[in-house]
C-alpha positions as a Markdown table, in Angstrom:
| # | Residue | x | y | z |
|---|---|---|---|---|
| 1 | Met | -8.7 | -16.4 | 18.1 |
| 2 | Thr | -10.5 | -14.8 | 21.7 |
| 3 | Lys | -7.9 | -12.1 | 21.2 |
| 4 | Leu | -8.7 | -12.0 | 17.4 |
| 5 | Arg | -12.2 | -11.3 | 18.1 |
| 6 | Arg | -12.0 | -8.7 | 20.8 |
| 7 | Leu | -9.6 | -7.1 | 18.3 |
| 8 | Leu | -12.1 | -7.4 | 15.7 |
| 9 | Gln | -15.0 | -5.4 | 17.4 |
| 10 | Asp | -15.5 | -2.4 | 16.0 |
| 11 | Ala | -14.4 | 0.1 | 18.9 |
| 12 | Asn | -11.2 | -2.0 | 19.1 |
| 13 | Tyr | -10.9 | -2.2 | 15.1 |
| 14 | Leu | -11.1 | 1.6 | 14.7 |
| 15 | Phe | -8.2 | 2.4 | 17.9 |
| 16 | Leu | -6.5 | 0.5 | 16.0 |
| 17 | Ile | -6.7 | 1.7 | 12.5 |
| 18 | Asp | -6.8 | 5.7 | 14.1 |
| 19 | Arg | -3.7 | 4.6 | 16.0 |
| 20 | Ser | -2.2 | 3.0 | 12.6 |
| 21 | Glu | -2.8 | 6.0 | 10.8 |
| 22 | Gln | -1.2 | 8.4 | 13.2 |
| 23 | Ala | 1.9 | 6.5 | 13.7 |
| 24 | Leu | 2.0 | 6.7 | 9.5 |
| 25 | Ala | 1.5 | 10.4 | 9.4 |
| 26 | Lys | 4.1 | 10.5 | 11.6 |
| 27 | Ile | 6.8 | 8.6 | 10.0 |
| 28 | Leu | 5.4 | 10.9 | 6.7 |
| 29 | Gly | 5.9 | 13.9 | 8.3 |
| 30 | Leu | 9.8 | 13.0 | 9.4 |
| 31 | Val | 10.4 | 11.9 | 6.2 |
| 32 | Leu | 9.7 | 14.6 | 4.5 |
| 33 | Leu | 11.1 | 17.2 | 7.2 |
| 34 | Val | 14.5 | 15.5 | 6.2 |
| 35 | Val | 13.5 | 16.0 | 2.2 |
| 36 | Met | 12.9 | 19.5 | 2.9 |
| 37 | Val | 15.8 | 20.2 | 5.0 |
| 38 | Ala | 18.1 | 18.5 | 2.2 |
| 39 | Gly | 16.3 | 20.4 | -0.4 |
| 40 | Thr | 16.8 | 23.4 | 1.6 |
| 41 | Val | 20.6 | 22.9 | 2.4 |
| 42 | Gln | 20.5 | 22.2 | -1.6 |
| 43 | Leu | 19.0 | 25.5 | -2.7 |
| 44 | Ile | 21.2 | 27.1 | -0.4 |
| 45 | Gly | 24.7 | 25.9 | -2.0 |
| 46 | Ala | 23.3 | 26.7 | -5.1 |
| 47 | Val | 22.5 | 30.3 | -4.9 |
| 48 | Ala | 25.7 | 30.8 | -2.4 |
| 49 | Leu | 27.7 | 29.2 | -5.7 |
| 50 | Ala | 25.9 | 31.8 | -8.4 |
| 51 | Leu | 27.1 | 34.4 | -6.1 |
| 52 | Val | 30.3 | 34.0 | -6.1 |
| 53 | Gln | 30.4 | 33.3 | -9.5 |
| 54 | Pro | 30.1 | 36.7 | -11.2 |
| 55 | Glu | 28.9 | 36.2 | -14.4 |
| 56 | Thr | 25.4 | 33.9 | -13.5 |
| 57 | Pro | 22.8 | 35.6 | -15.3 |
| 58 | Trp | 20.0 | 36.0 | -12.4 |
| 59 | Leu | 17.5 | 37.2 | -14.9 |
| 60 | Gly | 17.2 | 34.4 | -16.8 |
| 61 | Ser | 17.2 | 31.3 | -16.5 |
| 62 | Lys | 18.8 | 30.9 | -13.2 |
| 63 | Leu | 15.9 | 33.0 | -11.6 |
| 64 | Asn | 13.7 | 30.6 | -12.9 |
| 65 | Leu | 15.5 | 27.7 | -11.6 |
| 66 | Val | 15.6 | 29.4 | -7.7 |
| 67 | Leu | 11.6 | 30.5 | -7.6 |
| 68 | Gly | 11.2 | 26.7 | -8.6 |
| 69 | Asp | 12.9 | 25.5 | -6.1 |
| 70 | Leu | 12.1 | 28.0 | -3.5 |
| 71 | Leu | 8.2 | 27.4 | -4.5 |
| 72 | Thr | 8.8 | 23.6 | -4.3 |
| 73 | Leu | 10.0 | 23.9 | -0.3 |
| 74 | Leu | 6.9 | 26.0 | -0.2 |
| 75 | Ile | 4.7 | 23.7 | -1.6 |
| 76 | Ala | 6.4 | 20.5 | 0.7 |
| 77 | Leu | 5.6 | 22.9 | 3.7 |
| 78 | Glu | 2.1 | 23.3 | 3.1 |
| 79 | Val | 2.3 | 19.2 | 2.8 |
| 80 | Leu | 3.7 | 19.4 | 5.8 |
| 81 | Gln | 1.3 | 21.1 | 7.6 |
| 82 | Asn | -1.8 | 19.1 | 6.2 |
| 83 | Ile | 0.1 | 16.3 | 8.0 |
| 84 | Thr | 0.5 | 18.0 | 11.4 |
| 85 | Ser | -3.3 | 19.7 | 10.8 |
| 86 | Tyr | -4.2 | 15.6 | 10.5 |
| 87 | Leu | -2.5 | 15.2 | 13.3 |
| 88 | Arg | -4.0 | 17.7 | 15.5 |
| 89 | Arg | -7.4 | 17.6 | 14.4 |
| 90 | His | -7.7 | 13.9 | 12.7 |
| 91 | Val | -9.3 | 15.7 | 9.6 |
| 92 | Val | -8.2 | 16.3 | 6.4 |
| 93 | Gln | -8.3 | 20.2 | 5.6 |
| 94 | Ile | -9.5 | 20.3 | 2.2 |
| 95 | Glu | -8.8 | 23.9 | 2.5 |
| 96 | Leu | -5.7 | 23.6 | 2.9 |
| 97 | Val | -5.5 | 20.5 | 0.0 |
| 98 | Leu | -7.0 | 22.7 | -2.2 |
| 99 | Leu | -4.3 | 26.1 | -1.4 |
| 100 | Thr | -1.6 | 23.4 | -2.1 |
| 101 | Ala | -2.9 | 22.9 | -5.3 |
| 102 | Met | -2.9 | 26.0 | -6.4 |
| 103 | Thr | 0.2 | 26.9 | -5.1 |
| 104 | Ala | 1.1 | 23.9 | -6.9 |
| 105 | Val | -0.1 | 25.7 | -10.3 |
| 106 | Ala | 1.1 | 28.9 | -9.7 |
| 107 | Arg | 4.5 | 27.5 | -9.0 |
| 108 | Lys | 4.4 | 25.9 | -12.7 |
| 109 | Val | 2.9 | 28.7 | -14.2 |
| 110 | Ile | 5.8 | 31.2 | -12.9 |
| 111 | Val | 8.3 | 28.9 | -14.1 |
| 112 | Leu | 7.1 | 27.9 | -17.5 |
| 113 | Pro | 10.0 | 27.7 | -19.8 |
| 114 | Pro | 10.8 | 30.2 | -22.6 |
| 115 | Gly | 8.3 | 29.5 | -25.9 |
| 116 | Ala | 5.9 | 28.1 | -23.4 |
| 117 | Glu | 3.3 | 30.7 | -25.2 |
| 118 | Ser | 3.4 | 28.6 | -28.3 |
| 119 | Lys | 1.6 | 25.9 | -26.6 |
| 120 | Pro | -2.2 | 27.2 | -25.9 |
| 121 | Gln | -3.5 | 23.8 | -24.9 |
| 122 | Leu | -1.3 | 24.3 | -21.7 |
| 123 | Leu | -1.9 | 27.5 | -21.1 |
| 124 | Ala | -5.7 | 27.0 | -21.3 |
| 125 | Gly | -5.2 | 23.8 | -19.5 |
| 126 | Leu | -3.6 | 25.9 | -16.6 |
| 127 | Gly | -5.7 | 28.7 | -17.0 |
| 128 | Val | -9.0 | 25.9 | -16.1 |
| 129 | Ala | -7.1 | 24.5 | -13.6 |
| 130 | Val | -6.6 | 27.4 | -11.7 |
| 131 | Leu | -10.4 | 28.4 | -12.0 |
| 132 | Ala | -11.6 | 25.1 | -11.0 |
| 133 | Leu | -9.2 | 25.2 | -8.0 |
| 134 | Ala | -10.4 | 28.1 | -7.0 |
| 135 | Ala | -14.0 | 27.4 | -7.7 |
| 136 | Ala | -13.7 | 24.4 | -5.4 |
| 137 | Tyr | -11.7 | 26.6 | -2.5 |
| 138 | Trp | -14.4 | 29.3 | -2.4 |
| 139 | Leu | -17.2 | 26.2 | -2.4 |
| 140 | Val | -15.5 | 24.5 | 0.1 |
| 141 | Arg | -14.7 | 27.4 | 2.3 |
| 142 | Ser | -18.5 | 28.8 | 1.9 |
| 143 | Leu | -20.1 | 25.7 | 3.2 |
| 144 | Ser | -17.4 | 25.0 | 6.1 |
| 145 | Leu | -18.4 | 28.3 | 7.2 |
| 146 | Arg | -22.3 | 27.0 | 7.7 |
| 147 | Lys | -21.5 | 23.8 | 8.9 |
| 148 | Pro | -18.7 | 22.0 | 11.4 |
| 149 | Pro | -17.3 | 19.2 | 10.4 |
| 150 | Ala | -18.6 | 16.0 | 10.4 |
| 151 | Arg | -15.8 | 14.2 | 12.3 |
| 152 | Thr | -13.8 | 15.9 | 15.1 |
| 153 | Gly | -11.4 | 13.1 | 16.9 |
| 154 | Pro | -10.0 | 9.5 | 16.8 |
| 155 | Ala | -12.4 | 6.7 | 17.7 |
| 156 | Ile | -13.3 | 6.0 | 21.0 |
| 157 | Arg | -12.9 | 2.6 | 22.6 |
| 158 | Ser | -16.4 | 1.5 | 24.4 |
| 159 | Gln | -15.7 | -0.6 | 27.1 |
| 160 | Glu | -19.4 | -1.9 | 25.6 |
| 161 | Arg | -19.1 | -5.4 | 24.2 |
| 162 | Asp | -20.1 | -6.0 | 20.7 |
| 163 | Leu | -22.8 | -8.0 | 19.8 |
């Protein structure tokens, strides 16, 4: 019972939570790395196979598929950078998250299927998303230049007893 009470003291509890977050971030980073390697091998295989076939339409839908897969891998790489940045600084960098989201919206715009021009709601929604993300990025960037982040490291376990 005293071990449980000691574990639930604020400093010890925060230390346990910080260590758990770090372990989870490392596991997620490794899983994402495995997925990225598999996706890269698959993309290289698909491009190599398309290069062997002489009648591959590179300027049509095949190019959109390759660009979509490539941008998906770049988004995964940015997510991996988010995870490693969290492990280094113990702070979620909202600027990096917003840039990742902007890349995802840009990917959606680039790989729009033919005939998407006939869907004005989709195009308007993507435009609003781009503007909102750009405004949020500008706001966060301008505020972060003025003041440092509030939390800069993990909780420190103190030797003092909690009352």
